[in-house]
Each structure stands twice: as C-alpha cells, then as structure tokens.
N, C-alpha and C positions, 0 to 999 in steps of 0.2 A: 311753394306748392299752392295750387289753386284750391280754395276751400269751397265746399258746397254748403251754403248758408242754411241753417236750421235742419240739416240732414244728419241724423245721428248715425254712428257706426252700428252695424248689426252685430249680433253675438259672434258670428264667424269672423267678421272683420276685426273685432276687438281681440279675439283669440290669435289671429294671424299676426297682428301688429304687436301685441303684448309678448308673444313668443319671440318675435324678431328682436325686440328690445333686449330681452334676456339673452338670447343666443349671440347677438352681436356684441353685447357688453362682455360676454365670455370670450368670444373670438379676439377681441381687442387685447385682452390680457394675455392670451396664448401667443398671439403674433408679436406683441411687444417683447416678450421673452425670447422668441425665436430670432427676432431682428438683432437683439443685443448679443446673440451667441451664434452668429453665422460668419463664415470666412469668405465663401465664394461671392464676389460682388454681383455676379449675374443672378444667383439665387436670391441674394439680398434684395435686388430690384423687384423680383416677383413677390417676395414677402412684403415689401413696402406697398406694392400695388394691392395686395390682399388686405393689408391693414387699412389702407385708404378706403377700400370698399366697405369694410366693417364699420369704420367711423361714419361714413356717409349713410349707410343703412341704419345705424344706431340713431343718428340725428333725425333722419326722416321718421323713424318709428316714434321717437320722442315727440316730435312736432305733431304728428297725427293724434297721438294719445292726449296730448295737452289741449289740442283744438277741440277734442271731444269731451274735455274735462274728466278724463280717466285718471285714476291714481297711478302714478308711475311705479313700476316695480323697483326693487332694490338692485336686482341683478348682481353684477360684479364690478368691482372698483379696483383702484391701485392697491388697496389693502390685500387683494387676493393674488397678487403677482409680485415677484422679486426679480426684475429684469437682470440684476447684477449677480444672481446666483450662477454657479458654474454651469457650463454646458452639460446637458443631459442626453441630447440626441445629435445625430450627424446631419450634415448639410443635405445629404441625399434623403434622409428621413423627412426633412422639411418639404421637399418636392412631392413625395408620395402623400404626405399629409395634406398639402394644398390641392392635389388632384382629387382626393376624397372629399375635401371640404367643398370644392366647386361642384362636384357631382351631387352632393347632398343639397347644396343651394339650388341647383337647377330643379331637382325633384320637389323640394319643399315649396319653393316660390311658384313653380309651375302649377302644382295642385291648388295652392292658395289663390292664385289669380282666377282660376275657374269658378270660385265661389264668391268673388268680390264684386260688389256693385258700385260702391263709393268711388268716385273718380280719383280722389287723392290716393286711395289704397291701390287702385288699379295702376295708377301712374308709378307709384312706389314699387309695386311688385314687378311691373314690366321692366323697369330700370334695373331692379335687382337680378332679374333673369338675364338681362343683357350683360351686366358686369360679371355675373357668375360664368357666363359663356366665355367672356374675355379672359377671365382667370383660368378657366380650364384650358383654353387654347395656349395661353402663355406658358402654363405649367407643362402641358404636353410637349410643346416645342422645346422647352428647356430639358425635359427628360430625354427626348429624342436626340438632342444635340450632345448630350453627355452619355449617350448609350445606356440609359437607365429605364427607358420606357418598357414596361412589361406587356408584350403582345400576347394575345390568346393564341392557341396552337393553330398552325396551318393544317388543313385537312383536304382529303380528296372527296369530291362529291359526285353523284351520278350525272350522267349526260342526258337525262330524260326526266320528265315529270312523273311522279308516282303518287298513288293514294293508299291510305291505310285500308286494307281489306280484311284484316284479321285481328281479333282481340288479343292475340299473342303479342302484338306490337306494344301493348301496355306492360307486358312482363308480369312478374309476380313479386310480392313483398318478401316471401320466404322462398327464394330461389336457391336451393342447395346445389344445383348443378351449374350455376353461374352461366346459364345460356340465354340471358336477356339479350335483346337485340343491341347493336352498337348505339352509342349516344348520337343524338342528332345535334345540329349546330346550335339550336336554341338552348338545349340542356347544357352543352359545353360552355356557352356564353355565361350562364348564371353560375355554374360551378366555378369557373375561372374567376369571375368577379367576386364571389364570396370567399374564395381562397385568398385573393389579394387583400380584401378588407380585413380578414381575420389575421393575416400575416402582420399587417399594420397594427391591428389591435394587440397582438402579442407583444410587439416592441413597445407600444405605448404603455401597456399595463406593467411590463417589466420595469420601465423607468419610473412610473408612478409608485410602484411597490417599494422602490429604493428610497424615495424621498417623502412619502406620506408620514405625517407626524404621529397620527394615531395608529395604534397597533391594529385596531379593528378595520381601519381604512386600508392599511397595508395588507392585511389578510384578505380583504375583499378584492384588492387588485391582484393579489397572487392567485386567487380563485379564478378571476376573470382571465388571467394569463393562461392558466391550464385549460379552461374551457375553449379559448381561442385556438390553442395548439391542437386540441382534440378535434375541433371542427376543421382545421386545416388538413388534418390527416384523413378525415372522412371524405372531403372533397377531392383530395389528392388520389385516394384509392379509386374513386369512380373514374378518374381520368386515366390512371396508369393501368387499370384493368382492361382498358381499350387501347393500350399501347400508345397513349397520348402523353406528351410531356405535361408537367404540372408547373407552369411558369409562376413565379412569385418574386416580389422585390427581394433583392439579395444584399443590399447595403443598408440595412436598417439597424445601424450600430447604436447601442446604448452605452454610455460611458459608465464609470464607476462612482459618479457623484452621488452623495447621499444628502446633499443640502437642498432643501425644498424650494423650488421656484414658484410653486403654486400653493394656495391654501387647500386644506383637506376638503373644504366645501366645494371648491372649483373642481378638484379631482373627482369627487363623487358626482357632480353635475355632468362632467365629461363622460363618466361611466354610464350615466343614464341616457345620454345622447347616443352612445355606441349601441346600447341595448335597443333603443327605439329604432335606430337604423337597421339593426339586425332583424327585428320584427318585420319591417317593411321589405327588406331584401329577400328574406326567406319566404314571405307570403307571395311576393311577386314570382320568385323562382319556382315555388311549389305549383302555382297556378299555370305556369308556362311549361312545366315538365310533364311528359306523358308516360314516362316509365314509373310504375307504381312504387318500385323500391326506392327511387330517388325522392318521390313525394313523401313516402313514409319517413325517410331520413330527415327531410326538412321539418316535418311535423315533430319528430322526436327532438331535434335540435332546438326548435322553437320552444318546446316545453321546458327544456333545460335553461334556455335563456330567460324564460318567464320567471322561473324560480330564482335565478340569480338576480334578476331585476327587482323582484319583491324584497329580497334580502337587502339590496341597496337602498330601496325606498324606506324600509324600516330603519336603516342606519341613519339616513338623512333626516327622517322625522324625529328620531331620538335626539339628534344634535341640533334640531331646529334650523336645518339648512334647506328644507324644501319649501320654496315660496309658493303660496297658494294662488292659482289663477283666479281671475275675477269670476264670481258666481252670483246667481240670482238670489233674491231674498228667500228665506225659509218661511213661506206664507202659512204653512200649517202651524209652525211654532209661534208665529206672530198672532195667529187667530186664537191660540190658547192663552195668550197674555203672558 
C-alpha cells in the first residue's frame, strides 16, 4: 500500500479501519468453522473466497493502523473458534449467510469510503467494495444454480405515470377497517429484505442458543430468536394482507449439536452486529415507506431491538468482552489533576 508521509489518519478513518480490523478478525473465525463443516465442494469454494477476502481486509486494516502508530485491537483469535466442533448449520445456511455478509460489506464500506480522505484508506475501502461485490455475485449465482435464491414477489404495476394527490395515500396508524392503500414496490422491497434477514437471524440464534456455554448468553440468544420470529410475522402480515407471498429462505437447517464452535464472547459480538444491522435496515425502510402504519411498525420494532441491544451490551460489559474503540483524552479530568 502507498503511504502518505506525515499525514495522520482522521478520527473517522481510525474508526473505519479499527472496526474493519475487529469485524474481519471475527469473520475469519466464523468462516474457518464453516469451511471445516461443509460438504458441497461448490459452496466450499465460495466460502474459501470469502475467507480469503476477510484475511486480506484484516491484513490491510492492520497495516494501516500500524503505519499510523495506532494500538491494535485484540479482536478475535483462534481461541474464539473450534473448527473441529460438530456441524451446527446446513450448507444452504452458509450461502444465505454469505449473501447477507456481502450485503453488509457493500453498505458499510460504501458509507466509509464517502468520508475518507487518506489515499491508503480510500484504496483499501475501494478494494473492499469490489471484493464484496464479487462475493455477492458468486453467492447469488450459487443460490440461483441450486434453486435457493429467494426472489421478492412479482407484481402487476400501472401502465401510466401517477402522482400522489391525496393525504389518504399515507394511510393511518390506527386503521381498524384495514383499508390502507396497497403496498408500493419500495415498501415491498424493504419488507421482503427485512423478512429474509430476520429468518436468517432466527436460525443463527437458534444455533447459538444450543452451544453457548453461559446460561445468560443462552437466554440472550433465545430472546433474540423470539424477537426475530416476531418480526418475521409482522413483515409477513403486511405482505399477505395484500395477497402477496412472503418469500423466505426455506433450508436454514440447524443440527442438534450442543458443542460450542465459538466462544461466548464471539457469539455476543455477532449478536451486536445483527442488532446494528437491524437499526440500519429499519431506519432505511422507515424513511422509504410512505404508509404511516408501516413506519409506525418499524419505529416500534426498532425500540424493541434497542432494548435487546442494551441488554446485550450490559452482558458484554459485565464479562469484559466489549473492546473500547479509540477515544480522545478527557481534557476536563486532566485539567483537574
């Protein structure tokens, strides 16, 4: 990587690269376990590609932080994963997981690039966007070839351009007569996407609840599973009320293994990532939706996720699993001596 001499990283750039170091050290652990427990050679090749990307991004992040003389985070190591633990998820689950992983990568790295000035950081993020795109396309092609790709519903649309000319288009929050206008394609898009991610989250938390070593972590995962199932039902109802199918991954098998492949620290970190993703997805969906009853549902579900997230953070702090991001000096405290 090209270094810009005497040019320090900004606070935003430190944040981006520090988080990338953490997240990719985590992904490496997850993908190592998946690779050790996959049967389909084609799916294995996509998993290997994903692992290679995570290792590359991890090394780039490490180099940038070291060049800026930043303290490296601990992140996750081989102590947080047992690749030889029995299989917990199906091969199909791995593909859906990779699809979601690549979507998150595209979103996170895309936003980060727009606030970066340092050439090394921009080069790293640009490359990360490119490889995330490749991973998504490889995963999508594999899902399609195996008949597993979940397509949003096909719909009939008007043959003319129209404009909103009445406030009734927005509907009502408390609509007891259920006479809201039909969903538009933007609303359908977000409902289907959030339905799919919560279906994946249900399977993930089901597996984690079986293998977590701490009772409190197990209970946290069980609660997350129930929240995800509830949210799936909410999004499904919006679709079925308009006679639309509610497509979702159907082969998210979880085995009966109770042997932990991951540390409780890693499981809780994964939970926090899911919560952060839910916040982002629901905020985007709420802003894009024009029916007030849908917006109200997203706000209500976000509040529920926020409380669940706080419970998780409290648990991580209690067990000293939450690594503190770099922060500025406390000048007020220093001034007091």
